[in-house]
C-alpha positions in Angstrom: -141.3 98.5 73.0 -138.1 100.0 74.1 -135.7 98.4 76.5 -136.0 99.3 80.2 -132.6 100.4 81.5 -131.9 100.2 85.2 -128.6 101.7 86.4 -127.2 100.6 89.7 -124.9 103.3 91.1 -123.2 104.4 94.3 -120.0 104.2 96.3 -117.8 101.2 96.7 -119.0 98.4 98.9 -122.6 99.6 98.8 -124.1 96.4 97.5 -124.3 97.3 93.8 -123.2 94.0 92.3 -125.4 91.8 94.5 -128.4 94.0 93.8 -127.7 94.0 90.1 -127.4 90.2 90.1 -130.6 89.7 92.1 -132.6 92.1 89.9 -131.3 90.5 86.7 -132.3 87.0 87.9 -135.7 88.1 89.2 -136.6 90.0 86.0 -134.7 87.6 83.7 -132.8 90.6 82.4 -129.4 91.0 80.9 -126.8 92.4 83.3 -123.8 94.5 82.2 -120.9 93.6 84.5 -118.4 96.1 86.0 -115.6 96.5 83.5 -113.1 98.0 86.0 -113.1 94.9 88.2 -112.2 92.6 85.4 -109.6 95.1 84.1 -107.9 95.5 87.6 -108.0 91.8 88.4 -106.0 91.2 85.2 -103.7 94.2 85.4 -103.3 94.7 89.2 -104.8 97.2 91.6 -102.5 100.1 90.7 -103.5 102.2 87.6 -102.6 105.5 85.9 -104.9 108.2 84.6 -104.6 106.8 81.1 -105.7 103.4 82.4 -108.6 105.0 84.3 -109.7 106.5 80.9 -109.2 103.1 79.3 -111.5 101.5 81.9 -114.2 104.2 81.4 -114.1 103.7 77.7 -114.2 99.9 78.2 -117.3 100.3 80.5 -119.0 102.4 77.9 -118.2 99.9 75.1 -119.4 97.0 77.2 -122.7 98.9 78.0 -123.2 99.5 74.2 -122.5 95.9 73.4 -124.9 94.5 76.0 -127.6 97.0 74.9 -127.6 95.5 71.5 -128.2 92.1 73.0 -131.0 93.0 75.4 -134.6 92.5 74.5 -136.7 93.8 77.4 -134.6 95.0 80.3 -130.9 95.7 81.0 -129.3 96.1 84.3 -126.0 98.1 84.6 -123.8 97.0 87.5 -121.8 100.2 87.4 -122.2 102.9 84.8 -120.7 106.2 83.8 -121.8 108.2 86.9 -119.5 105.8 88.9 -116.6 106.8 86.6 -117.5 110.5 86.8 -117.4 110.5 90.6 -114.4 108.1 90.8 -112.3 110.2 88.4 -113.2 113.6 89.9 -112.6 112.3 93.5 -109.3 110.4 92.8 -107.7 112.9 90.3 -109.4 116.1 91.4 -110.3 116.9 87.8 -112.9 116.2 85.2 -112.4 113.9 82.2 -114.2 115.1 79.1 -114.7 111.6 77.7 -116.3 110.5 81.0 -118.4 113.7 81.3 -119.7 113.3 77.8 -120.6 109.6 78.3 -122.3 110.4 81.6 -124.5 113.2 80.2 -125.4 111.1 77.1 -126.2 108.0 79.2 -129.8 107.1 79.3 -131.4 105.0 82.0 -135.1 104.8 83.0 -134.2 104.4 86.7 -131.1 104.9 88.8 -130.9 102.9 92.0 -128.5 104.8 94.2 -127.1 102.4 96.8 -126.6 103.9 100.2 -123.3 102.7 101.9 -125.2 101.5 105.0 -123.8 98.0 104.6 -120.6 96.8 106.3 -117.5 97.5 104.4 -116.1 94.4 102.6 -112.4 94.5 102.3 -111.1 94.0 98.7 -107.7 94.8 97.3 -109.4 96.7 94.5 -111.4 99.1 96.8 -110.0 102.4 97.7 -112.4 104.6 99.7 -113.5 102.9 102.9 -113.6 106.1 104.9 -115.2 108.3 102.3 -118.3 106.4 101.4 -120.8 108.8 103.0 -119.3 111.9 101.3 -119.1 110.0 98.0 -122.8 109.0 98.3 -123.7 112.7 98.6 -121.7 113.5 95.5 -123.7 110.8 93.6 -127.0 112.2 94.9 -126.0 115.7 94.1 -125.0 114.8 90.5 -128.3 112.8 89.9 -130.2 115.9 91.1 -128.1 118.3 89.1 -129.0 116.7 85.8 -132.5 115.6 86.9 -132.2 111.9 86.6 -135.0 109.6 87.9 -133.5 107.8 90.9 -134.3 106.3 94.2 -132.1 105.6 97.2 -131.7 101.9 98.1 -130.9 101.3 101.7 -131.5 98.8 104.4 -130.2 95.4 105.1 -130.6 92.0 103.4 -133.9 91.5 101.5 -135.0 95.1 102.3 -132.7 96.4 99.6 -133.9 94.0 96.9 -137.6 94.6 97.9 -137.2 98.4 97.7 -135.5 98.1 94.3 -138.2 95.7 93.0 -141.0 98.0 94.2 -139.4 100.9 92.3 -138.9 98.8 89.1 -142.4 97.5 89.3 -143.8 101.0 89.6 -141.7 102.0 86.5 -143.0 99.0 84.6 -146.6 100.0 85.4 -146.3 103.4 83.8 
């Protein structure tokens, strides 16, 4: 049996980490943490293009590492689509290493978190006023390369329940 891969994606402050943690606990699954958060907490909130690439490569390496440890299910709290949108939006250009990693990335289900939650201030977050337009970029890209995804919205337990229903449906097939 192959490992079920669930990718949590979407703009900043859209509930990705909480959802990833809740899913990982409920399904007793391995969760890949967000590499950039640890990187920026250690190195400060300012970064260069080279550091952005370093973070993307670090995220990919971390995903590969955890995939080798997983037995039944793995949850990605952030994955290469986040880096694709982040890099293109911030720097107004494509990064080949990110694009290649995104296109090669395999997940059985993408949970696209809608930014309908209240913004949580955080020194590492950059796009408070652009979350809705960024969400549309995520959705457009998932459609462009025909990835299996569902939009996760709502408040509180609604988000988890919607994600659980989608994962349960995937597991039944």
